[in-house]
Residue, then its C-alpha position, 0 to 999 in steps of 0.5 A: m600090318c600095313r594095308r593102306p597105300g602111300w608113301y612110307v619110312q622104314v625105320g628098322a628091320f629085325a629078326e627078334d621080335w623085341r627088338f621090333e616092338r621096343l623101337r615100335i613103342r618108343m615110335q609110337h611115343d614120339g607120335f608116330a603112326t607105326c605099322k608092320a611090312l606085309q612082305t618081308p625079306m628073309d624073315l626080318s620084320l620091317l618096321l614102317v613108319g605112315a602113311y603119308p599121302t605124298r613123297d614130300s610128306a614122308r621125306r619130311a617125316q624121314l629128315r625128323i625120324k633121322k634126326l631123332l634116331g641118328t640113324d639112317n631110314y628108307l622111303r617105301h612107297l606101298l600100292a593098293r592091294 
């Protein structure tokens, strides 16, 4: 679960656990720290990469991930709980 405050890159939203796990393993294999969002819409599992301390560092990761996966992704900012 994503518990650290900071910037994250959302790389997927999945209804099926196996799809979430498949991409999580791939992202970790490529050197990215991953976690699952605590709150999700419509019971989807959101796969996040991060946390990054600044929006700029998350944006750089976002561009690397887009090049790696060939898909769009989104920046998310999580606050301390």
